[in-house]
N, C-alpha and C positions, 0 to 999 in steps of 0.2 A: 372509560378511562384509557388514556393513551399509554401504550406500552413504551417504557424507556429503552433506549438503545445506547450502548457504549461502544464507540468505534476505537479500535486500537491499531495503529500502523505498526507492522512488523516487517523485519528484513529477513534475510536468508538464514541468519544464525538464531535459531529458536532459543538456545541457552541464554542469550542476552535478553531476549524478550520475555522470558518466563516470569520474571519478577513483576513486570508490568501487568501481565495477564492475570497472575494470582492476586495482585493488588486490586485490580478492577473487579474480579470475581468476589473478593472479600468485602469491598466497599459498595458494590452495587449488586446485592444478591438476587434481586428480582428482575434485573435488567437483562435484555438480550445482548450478548457480547458479539460484536461483529469485528472479525479480524480482516485488516486490509493489508495486502502484501505490497510493499513498496520496493520497486526494482530500480536500481541505479544502472543506467547503461554504461558500458565500458568506456573508459576515457580515450581509448585509441580508435574508436569507431569514427570513420571519416563522415561527418555529417554533410559534407558537400555533395554526396551522392544523392541525398534526399531532395536536393534542390535543382536537379537536372530538368531542363525544359520538357524532356520527354514524359516526365512523371506528371507535370502540370499541364500538358498539352490539351487534355479534355476540358479543362477549366476555361 
């Protein structure tokens, strides 16, 4: 029998995610709960840095 997994995406604020985790635990008591941390990068990060030719030179 395959073991059931429930994947839950969580952010940095655990208090907001607690209700989702408790709901999943109550509704899937035999499943393995997998927490996936979702990180949103900062809005001010200059992404142009990542596309400089020196980074992709080896390609």
